[in-house]
N, C-alpha and C positions, 0 to 999 in steps of 0.2 A: 449499630456501627458496622458489624460484619456484613449485613445485607448491603450497605452502601459500598463497602469494599468489593464485594462480589459483583455487583452491578457495574461498578467502575472498571473492574478488570475485564468484564465482558465487552464494554464499550471500548476500552483501551486496546483490546486484542485486535479490533478492527483498525484502529489508528496504527497499531504496530505493523499489521500486514501491508497497509498502504505506505507507511514510512519506510519499510524494508525495501519495497520496490523502488522508491525514490532514491534511497541511499545506495542501493546496488548500482543503479545507472550513474548517479553522480560520482561515486567513488572510483568507477572504472573509466568512464567516458568524460568526466568533468562537465556533464550537461545536466542542468536542472530540468527534470521531466515534468512539465506542467500538465501533461496528458494522462498521468497515472490515474487520477480520480475518474475522469471521463471515460477512460477505457474500461474501468470497472463498471461504470454506468451502462455503457453499451453492451458489455457482456452480460450484465444483469437483465437487460431487455431480451437478449437471446435466451437466457435461462427461463425467463417468463414465458416466452413463446414456446419453448420445449415443454414446460410444465402444463401449459394450456392445451397441448396436444397429447396430454396424458403420459408423457415420459416420466419415469420415476425420478424422485429427487436425487438419489445417488448418481444415476446415469446423467442427469442434467448437470450436476456439479462437475463430474468428470469431463463431460463434453465441453463445458464452458472453459475449464482449465486448459484443455487441449487446444481449443480455439484461441485462447489467450496466448498460449505458447507459440502457436502458428503465426498469429498476427504480429507478435513481438519479433519473431525471426524474420518475417517478411518485411516489416518496417525497417529493421536494421539493414537487411540485405538489399532492399529495393530503394530505400530513401536515405536513411541516416548515413550509411557508408559513403554515398555519393556526395551528400551535403558536407560531410566531414572533410572531404578533399578540396572543396571549393569555397568554403566560407569559414568564419570564425565560430567560436563557441557561442557567441551571442546570436549568430545566425541560426545555429542549431536550436538554441532556446526558443527563438521565434518560430521555428518549425514545430516545436512541441506545443506552443501556444496556438498555432494555426490548427494543429491536430485536434485540440480541444473543441474548437469551433466546428470543425468538420464532423467530429463524432456526435456533438449535440445536434447538428443539423441532420445527420443521417438518422439519428434516433427519432427526432421529431418527424422526419419524412416517412420512415417505415413503420413506426409504432404510434405516432401521434403525440400530442403534447398534453392530453388529458391525464391527470394523475391516476395511476393504477394501484390496486392493492396486491402486493406480492404475497403469495401464500407463505406462511411460516414453515420453517424446517420441521418443527414438531408442534403438536397441539396438545392442549391439556392444561389443567390447573397447575399453578406453581407448586413446587415441592417445598417442604419444610424440613430442615435438618439442624438440630441444636439451636432452634430459634432463628435460624437464617432462612429467609425466603428466597428460594432458588427458582428463577424463571427457566422453563425448559428450553426456550430459544437461546437464552444466555449460556446455559450449560453446553448445548451443542456447539455454539459459536466458540466458546473457550476450548472445547475439546478439539475442534477442527483447527483452530489457530495453534494450539499446542503441538498437534501432530505435524502441521506444516512447518512450524519453526524448527522442530526437531529434524525433520527431513532436510530442510534447507541447511541447517548447521552441519549435518552429516555430509551433504554434498560439498559445502564450502571447505570443510576441514579434513575430509577423508577421501575425496576423489581427486583425480588429476586435474580435471577441468576446474574444480572449485579452488584448489591450491593455486592453479595458474591464474584464476580470476583475482585472488587475493594478492598475488605477486604483481599483477598488472595495476591493481589499485595502489600498491605501495610505491612502485617505480616503473612507469611505462617504458622508459629508456632501457633500464636493465632487463625488463621482460623481453624486449625486442632482441637485445644482445644474446639472451639465453635461448632464443629460437622459439619462444612461446607463440603459438598461432593466434595472433591478436584478433584477426577477423572472426575466428570461431568463438573466441571469448566474448566479443561484442554481441554476436548473435545469441549466445547462451544467456548473457545478462539481460538483454532486452526481452527475450522469450520468458525468462524467469520472472521479470518485473511484471509483465502483462498477465502471466499466470496468477501471480499474487493479486493483481488488480481484479481479476475475475472472481476470485474467492472473496475478497473484501466486498465486492459489489453484491454478491449473493447473500452474504452474512448481514449486511446493513439494510438491504432492500425491504425485508419484512418489518423493520422498525420505522421506515419512512414511506412516503408515497413514491411510487416509481414514476419518475418523470425525467426529462433530459438533464435537468440541473440538480438532481438530488444528491450527487456526490461532491458538489462544490465545497460544502462545509466540511465534509470528511477529509477532502484533500487539504484544506487549510489546516485542520487539526493535525493531519499527518506531517505537514511541514513543521508545525510547531513541535510535534513529538520528536522529529528528526533533529531539530535545533537543540532541544532539551537533552537528548541522548548523545548527540554528536553527529554531524552531517557526514562523517566518513567512517562511521561505526555501525555495522549491522546489529551488533549487540545493543548499542545505544538506541537504535531505532525501536527495538523490542521493549527495552526498559522505559524509554521515553514515552512510548505509546501507552503502556500500562500505567505508568505514573500519572500521566496527564488524565487518563480516564478516571482514575481514583480521585485525584485532586478535584477535577471538575464535579464529580458526584457529590463530594463533601461540600464544596462551595455552593452548588445548586440547592443543597438541603439546608445549610446553616446560614448562608449569605446570598439568598436568591437575587438580591438587587444587582450584584456584579457578575452573575453567572455568564452573561453573554460576552462580557469584556475580560473575564478572568484569564482566558488562555493567552490573550494578547498582552495583558499585564505580566503574565508569567514569562513569556518569551523575551520581553524587554528586560526583565530582571535577570534572566539567565544570561543574556548577551552582555549585560553589564558585569556580572560576577564571574561567569564561566563562558567566555566567548566561544570556546571550542566544544562546549557541551560537557555532559558528565563523563562520557567515555571517549570523547573526541580527542584528536591530537592534531597538532599543527601540521597542515598539509605541506609536503615538500613541493617546491616549485618544479613544474614539469619542464622537461627539456624541449 
């Protein structure tokens, strides 16, 4: 049982990182970012290219996160800020959908469509501790996710820009009255979201074949995790991702017949019983 929980937490940590990026953007800009998963895919290809040029894994991870931060900031500054002034939220959602197609096309053009084997973060036989089988890759993924979540929470709750971001998520009109630099907050949020996407892409790539569409399922599971935890709660995104990963693992082991449809069944049940999610709260209407 404990082995199932551990493996579920490892998978859930990837869902959590992707869901956090989705929730950060949605709660502050009111835009559902459908490009979160494909940005992780594109950054994973960049990481693969670096690793094939004998760049060390830690340097490749840092480089990909920095590239993700830069791309997020450039996207907000060069595109989303302009679209926000001229179209509706629906139009901005369409832009993120278009971005997914652009990223998949660019990945196919520059890196090809043949599935590639992404090297694992660590190699070696699984470890055993108190009867629990611990995969080394899962251990590293959990450790990275834990550190990232801790850093993000420190930023959100202990720094001025983090507190300002949360204020914007609570009430955009009041944030403007208080003189909070909204443009800078938007840049920070999109940058942080795509930095998280890069980490998620690197963590999941060794488990799957690296190809332009390999993050689609992860993005779907991240949306479900966000709904489960609460679409306006970063804490909910973390808890929802971990919970979904564990539940999926148990279902795959005990009831494999419904493993492919379980997550969809779960999200329907959650929407019926807890429409705002476990940690969600009813969103106030924006001015």
